[in-house]
C-alpha positions as CSV (number, residue, x, y, z in Angstrom):
1,X,48.3,21.8,-37.4
2,X,46.9,24.9,-36.0
3,X,44.6,27.5,-38.1
4,X,46.0,30.9,-38.2
5,X,44.1,34.0,-38.3
6,X,44.6,36.4,-41.3
7,X,46.8,39.1,-41.0
8,X,44.7,42.3,-40.7
9,X,45.2,44.8,-43.3
10,X,47.3,47.8,-42.6
11,X,44.7,50.3,-43.7
12,X,41.1,49.7,-44.6
13,X,41.4,52.6,-47.3
14,X,43.0,50.2,-49.6
15,X,40.5,47.4,-49.4
16,X,37.9,47.0,-52.2
17,X,34.2,46.9,-50.9
18,X,33.8,43.1,-51.0
19,X,37.2,43.0,-48.8
20,X,36.2,45.6,-46.4
21,X,32.5,43.9,-45.9
22,X,34.6,40.6,-45.4
23,X,36.8,42.0,-43.0
24,X,34.1,43.6,-40.9
25,X,32.9,41.5,-37.6
26,X,29.3,41.4,-39.0
27,X,30.1,41.8,-42.5
28,X,27.5,44.4,-44.0
29,X,25.4,44.3,-40.9
30,X,21.9,42.4,-40.6
31,X,20.0,45.7,-40.7
32,X,21.7,46.8,-43.6
33,X,21.1,43.6,-45.3
34,X,17.4,43.6,-44.3
35,X,16.9,47.1,-46.0
36,X,18.9,46.5,-49.0
37,X,21.7,48.9,-48.5
38,X,24.5,48.5,-51.0
39,X,27.8,50.1,-50.7
40,X,29.2,51.7,-53.7
41,X,32.3,53.6,-52.8
42,X,34.5,53.5,-49.8
43,X,37.0,55.8,-48.2
44,X,37.6,58.5,-45.7
45,X,36.7,61.2,-48.0
46,X,33.6,59.9,-49.5
47,X,31.4,56.8,-48.8
48,X,28.5,56.2,-51.1
49,X,25.7,53.6,-50.9
50,X,21.9,53.1,-52.4
51,X,19.2,51.8,-50.6
52,X,15.7,50.9,-52.3
53,X,12.5,52.7,-51.0
54,X,10.4,49.7,-51.6
55,X,10.4,47.7,-48.3
56,X,11.5,50.7,-46.2
57,X,8.8,52.7,-46.1
58,X,6.1,54.2,-43.5
59,X,2.3,53.4,-43.5
60,X,1.6,56.2,-46.3
61,X,3.9,54.8,-48.5
62,X,6.7,57.3,-48.3
63,X,10.5,56.5,-47.2
64,X,10.4,56.2,-43.6
65,X,12.7,58.9,-42.0
66,X,14.3,56.3,-39.9
67,X,15.4,54.6,-43.0
68,X,17.2,57.6,-44.0
69,X,19.0,57.5,-40.8
70,X,20.1,54.2,-40.9
71,X,21.7,54.9,-44.2
72,X,23.4,58.0,-42.8
73,X,24.6,56.2,-39.7
74,X,26.1,53.4,-41.8
75,X,27.7,55.8,-44.3
76,X,29.4,58.2,-41.5
77,X,30.2,55.2,-39.5
78,X,32.2,53.4,-42.1
79,X,34.1,56.5,-43.3
80,X,34.8,57.1,-39.5
81,X,36.2,53.4,-39.2
82,X,38.3,53.9,-42.3
83,X,39.9,57.1,-40.8
84,X,40.4,55.8,-37.5
85,X,41.9,52.2,-38.3
86,X,43.9,50.5,-36.9
87,X,44.6,52.5,-33.7
88,X,40.9,53.5,-33.0
89,X,37.4,52.4,-33.5
90,X,34.4,54.7,-34.4
91,X,31.5,54.9,-32.1
92,X,28.6,56.9,-33.2
93,X,27.6,59.4,-30.6
94,X,25.2,62.0,-32.4
95,X,23.2,61.9,-35.4
96,X,20.5,64.3,-37.0
97,X,18.3,64.4,-39.9
98,X,16.3,67.1,-41.9
99,X,14.1,65.4,-44.2
100,X,13.5,67.8,-47.1
101,X,11.0,65.7,-49.6
102,X,9.6,62.1,-49.8
103,X,10.6,59.4,-52.0
104,X,8.1,56.7,-53.0
105,X,9.7,54.5,-55.2
106,X,13.3,53.4,-56.8
107,X,16.6,53.8,-55.1
108,X,18.0,56.7,-52.7
109,X,21.7,57.3,-52.6
110,X,23.4,58.6,-49.6
111,X,27.0,60.2,-49.9
112,X,28.8,61.0,-47.1
113,X,31.7,63.6,-46.8
114,X,33.6,64.8,-43.6
115,X,33.3,67.8,-42.1
116,X,36.1,67.0,-39.4
117,X,38.4,63.9,-39.2
118,X,40.1,64.3,-35.9
119,X,42.3,62.1,-33.6
120,X,39.2,61.8,-31.1
121,X,36.3,62.5,-33.3
122,X,35.0,62.7,-36.8
123,X,31.6,64.3,-38.2
124,X,30.3,63.6,-41.8
125,X,27.5,65.2,-43.9
126,X,25.4,62.8,-45.6
127,X,23.3,64.0,-48.4
128,X,20.6,61.3,-49.6
129,X,19.1,62.0,-53.0
130,X,16.4,60.2,-55.2
131,X,16.8,58.9,-58.6
132,X,16.2,62.6,-60.0
133,X,19.0,63.8,-58.0
134,X,16.6,65.8,-55.6
135,X,17.7,65.8,-52.1
136,X,15.7,63.9,-49.6
137,X,17.4,64.2,-46.5
138,X,20.5,65.8,-45.0
139,X,22.2,64.5,-41.9
140,X,25.2,65.0,-39.7
141,X,26.8,62.0,-37.8
142,X,29.6,62.4,-35.1
143,X,31.6,59.4,-34.0
144,X,34.0,59.2,-31.0
145,X,37.0,57.6,-31.6
146,X,38.2,55.3,-28.9
147,X,41.5,53.0,-28.6
148,X,40.9,49.9,-30.4
149,X,41.0,46.8,-28.3
150,X,44.6,45.1,-28.0
151,X,45.1,41.7,-29.3
């Protein structure tokens, strides 16, 4: 008796967060696991996640700017992948970030919303705020949409 692979979903947009993470080849991703990134909401139109400041700081105890970029890239890439699936895969090609203020404790929340959802590329704005709702970082990520591998 042979084992068969589960049938891939028709759309990633209809999956719960747990189902989406289970479907992804590397789950939540090892870096996201190390950094404590937790998805809260997922769709092509809005992706939300939280990340603790603790454990993601630079030597002066402030949230590391690179940690904010990791959060932003995760959110934009997930939104792009949901938009592109099943015909295309999303590959990040550009990201930038403007750091507005520091965070020293608690959780930050990233919210990604699309600027452009096209056939060959996507762009998202990602706003990261602290627990008081103050903007910590604004990022923009662009992904190329490539043909999905066959088979």
